[in-house]
C-alpha positions as CSV (number, residue, x, y, z in Angstrom):
1,M,177.7,-46.2,-77.2
2,S,175.5,-47.5,-74.0
3,S,172.8,-45.3,-72.4
4,I,173.0,-44.6,-68.9
5,A,170.2,-46.4,-66.7
6,L,167.6,-44.3,-65.4
7,Q,167.7,-44.1,-61.6
8,T,165.1,-43.6,-58.7
9,T,166.3,-42.9,-55.3
10,L,164.0,-43.6,-52.2
11,H,165.3,-41.5,-49.1
12,F,164.0,-43.6,-45.9
13,V,163.8,-41.4,-43.0
14,R,163.6,-42.7,-39.3
15,H,161.3,-40.7,-37.2
16,G,162.7,-38.6,-34.4
17,K,162.7,-39.2,-30.7
18,V,159.6,-40.1,-28.7
19,E,158.0,-38.8,-25.6
20,N,158.3,-41.8,-23.5
21,P,158.6,-41.2,-19.6
22,G,157.6,-44.7,-18.9
23,H,160.1,-46.5,-21.0
24,L,157.3,-48.7,-22.5
25,L,157.7,-50.5,-25.8
26,Y,155.3,-48.7,-27.8
27,E,155.3,-50.4,-31.1
28,R,152.0,-49.5,-32.9
29,L,150.3,-48.1,-30.1
30,P,148.7,-44.9,-30.6
31,D,149.3,-41.3,-28.6
32,F,153.1,-41.7,-28.7
33,H,154.2,-38.5,-30.1
34,L,157.7,-36.6,-30.9
35,S,159.3,-35.1,-27.7
36,A,160.6,-31.8,-27.9
37,L,164.1,-33.2,-28.8
38,G,162.5,-35.5,-31.4
39,L,160.7,-32.3,-33.1
40,R,164.2,-30.8,-33.3
41,M,165.7,-33.7,-34.8
42,A,163.1,-34.0,-37.4
43,Q,163.3,-30.1,-38.3
44,A,167.1,-30.7,-38.6
45,S,166.5,-33.5,-41.1
46,G,163.8,-31.4,-43.0
47,R,166.5,-28.6,-43.4
48,Y,168.9,-31.2,-44.6
49,I,166.6,-32.4,-46.9
50,A,165.5,-28.8,-48.1
51,A,169.2,-27.9,-48.7
52,N,170.0,-31.1,-50.7
53,A,169.5,-30.5,-54.5
54,Q,168.7,-33.9,-55.4
55,M,165.9,-34.3,-52.2
56,N,164.2,-31.1,-52.4
57,Q,163.3,-32.1,-55.9
58,A,161.3,-35.2,-54.5
59,V,158.0,-35.9,-56.1
60,A,156.5,-37.7,-53.4
61,L,156.6,-38.2,-49.4
62,Y,154.9,-41.2,-47.9
63,S,155.0,-41.9,-44.1
64,S,154.2,-44.8,-42.0
65,P,150.4,-44.1,-40.2
66,L,151.6,-44.0,-36.6
67,D,151.9,-40.6,-34.9
68,R,155.6,-40.2,-34.7
69,T,156.1,-40.7,-38.2
70,R,153.5,-38.2,-39.5
71,E,154.7,-35.6,-37.0
72,T,158.2,-36.3,-38.2
73,T,156.8,-36.0,-41.9
74,Q,154.8,-32.6,-41.1
75,A,158.4,-31.1,-39.6
76,I,160.1,-31.9,-42.9
77,L,157.3,-30.7,-44.9
78,A,157.5,-27.4,-42.9
79,E,161.3,-27.0,-43.8
80,L,161.0,-28.2,-47.5
81,N,157.9,-26.7,-49.0
82,P,159.0,-23.0,-48.5
83,V,162.1,-23.9,-50.5
84,R,159.9,-25.5,-53.1
85,L,157.7,-22.7,-53.5
86,S,160.6,-20.0,-53.6
87,R,161.7,-21.9,-56.8
88,G,158.1,-22.1,-58.2
89,Q,157.7,-25.8,-57.5
90,E,154.5,-27.5,-56.1
91,E,154.2,-28.2,-52.5
92,L,154.4,-31.8,-51.2
93,S,151.9,-33.3,-49.3
94,M,152.0,-36.6,-47.1
95,E,150.6,-39.8,-48.1
96,T,150.4,-42.7,-45.7
97,D,151.1,-46.5,-46.2
98,P,150.5,-49.3,-43.8
99,R,153.4,-51.2,-45.4
100,L,156.0,-48.9,-43.6
101,I,154.6,-49.4,-40.2
102,E,156.6,-50.2,-37.3
103,A,157.1,-54.1,-36.7
104,G,154.4,-55.9,-34.5
105,N,155.7,-57.0,-31.0
106,E,154.3,-59.0,-28.3
107,F,155.9,-56.9,-25.8
108,R,154.0,-53.7,-26.7
109,G,152.5,-51.5,-24.0
110,L,155.3,-53.1,-21.4
111,R,158.4,-51.7,-19.9
112,I,161.2,-54.2,-21.0
113,G,162.5,-55.9,-17.8
114,Y,159.7,-55.1,-15.5
115,G,156.8,-56.8,-14.5
116,K,155.3,-59.0,-17.4
117,A,158.2,-58.2,-19.5
118,A,160.9,-59.3,-17.0
119,L,163.7,-61.0,-18.7
120,W,163.8,-63.6,-15.9
121,R,160.5,-65.1,-16.7
122,P,160.8,-68.5,-18.6
123,R,158.4,-67.5,-21.4
124,N,160.2,-64.2,-22.3
125,L,163.7,-65.9,-22.1
126,K,162.2,-68.2,-24.8
127,L,161.0,-65.4,-26.9
128,L,164.4,-63.6,-26.6
129,R,166.6,-66.6,-27.2
130,N,167.9,-65.3,-30.8
131,L,168.0,-61.9,-31.5
132,W,168.7,-62.5,-35.4
133,R,165.4,-64.4,-35.5
134,P,162.8,-62.6,-33.4
135,S,160.0,-64.8,-32.0
136,W,158.5,-62.2,-29.9
137,G,156.7,-60.6,-32.7
138,E,156.7,-60.1,-36.6
139,S,159.5,-61.9,-38.5
140,Y,162.6,-59.8,-39.9
141,Q,161.4,-61.7,-43.3
142,H,158.0,-60.2,-43.2
143,I,159.1,-56.7,-42.1
144,A,161.4,-56.7,-45.1
145,A,159.0,-58.1,-47.7
146,R,156.3,-55.6,-47.0
147,V,158.9,-52.7,-47.0
148,S,160.2,-54.5,-50.4
149,D,156.9,-54.6,-51.9
150,F,156.4,-50.9,-51.1
151,A,159.7,-49.9,-52.5
152,Q,159.4,-51.7,-56.0
153,E,156.1,-49.8,-56.2
154,A,157.5,-46.6,-55.6
155,V,160.4,-47.0,-58.2
156,H,157.6,-48.5,-60.7
157,N,155.5,-45.1,-60.2
158,H,158.3,-42.7,-60.0
159,P,161.0,-43.4,-62.4
160,G,163.9,-41.4,-62.4
161,Q,162.8,-39.5,-59.4
162,Q,163.3,-38.7,-55.6
163,V,160.9,-40.1,-53.1
164,I,161.1,-39.4,-49.5
165,I,159.8,-42.0,-46.9
166,V,159.2,-41.6,-43.2
167,S,159.3,-45.1,-41.4
168,H,160.8,-46.6,-38.3
169,E,164.3,-48.3,-37.3
170,S,163.0,-52.1,-37.7
171,P,161.6,-51.7,-41.2
172,I,164.3,-49.4,-42.7
173,W,167.4,-51.8,-41.4
174,S,165.6,-55.0,-42.0
175,Y,165.0,-54.1,-45.6
176,R,168.4,-52.4,-46.0
177,H,170.1,-55.9,-44.5
178,M,168.1,-57.8,-47.1
179,L,169.5,-55.8,-50.0
180,E,172.9,-55.9,-48.8
181,T,173.3,-59.4,-47.5
182,G,170.5,-61.4,-49.0
183,H,168.6,-62.1,-45.9
184,P,167.1,-59.6,-43.3
185,E,168.0,-61.5,-40.3
186,H,170.2,-59.1,-38.1
187,N,171.4,-58.4,-34.6
188,M,169.1,-55.8,-33.5
189,L,171.7,-54.3,-31.3
190,L,174.0,-53.7,-34.4
191,R,171.5,-51.5,-36.5
192,H,172.8,-48.4,-38.2
193,T,169.8,-46.4,-38.2
194,A,169.9,-43.1,-36.0
195,L,166.9,-41.4,-35.0
196,A,165.9,-38.7,-37.9
197,S,168.8,-40.3,-40.0
198,I,168.6,-40.8,-43.8
199,T,169.0,-44.0,-45.7
200,S,169.2,-43.5,-49.4
201,I,168.8,-46.2,-51.7
202,T,169.2,-46.0,-55.4
203,Y,167.7,-48.4,-58.0
204,D,167.6,-48.9,-61.7
205,S,164.1,-47.5,-62.6
206,E,163.7,-50.1,-65.2
207,T,164.8,-53.5,-63.5
208,G,164.2,-52.1,-59.6
209,E,167.8,-53.6,-58.8
210,M,169.5,-51.5,-56.1
211,L,172.5,-50.0,-57.4
212,H,173.9,-48.3,-54.1
213,I,173.0,-47.0,-50.5
214,D,174.2,-44.0,-48.9
215,Y,173.4,-42.7,-45.3
216,A,173.2,-39.4,-43.5
217,D,172.9,-38.4,-39.9
218,P,171.5,-34.8,-39.9
219,A,170.4,-34.8,-36.4
220,K,173.4,-36.4,-34.6
221,D,174.4,-33.0,-33.1
222,V,171.0,-32.0,-32.1
223,K,170.4,-31.3,-28.4
């Protein structure tokens, strides 16, 4: 009679909506914070996590070091920790990891389609010639590799446990696409990673092999 493999699940949460009235590509720039709507989105995902019998058992919570992800993480903790304390569990705290950061991008600080980022400019047309293989910044291969490195370390360090991870659209989707297709390259317009959504990836704790992927969008109706 074969034994059931120990499983570890990493729950990748995308941050909520950002306050960005200038419609800039904020990328890794500091001082871009959640909007009021973004905070409500993060709170909705926090309530979802707190009510989920698996997720609320998480043993660790990691975040990208950027403002919007840390604020999303704090909103999740504000919903989750009271539930944990009411059950006699320890509070979770946030740990940041640079491998979870947003992708690097040469257009940061600019408004796409305007000024130096105008799409008619020959240099920009050349950079944007292939949406599957971005030449305007960090490659999808590099993004997926650093997230994979973090994920395998988390699986090794937390065998059989639940882990919550707050990151960004590009890192989450590039890594997921690599797991599902064998390559991280993708059309950025076809990502399935809504704001404050949760992409849950379950692994064999011993081998680190991906077993299955689940997806939830707790903030889809938040206004």
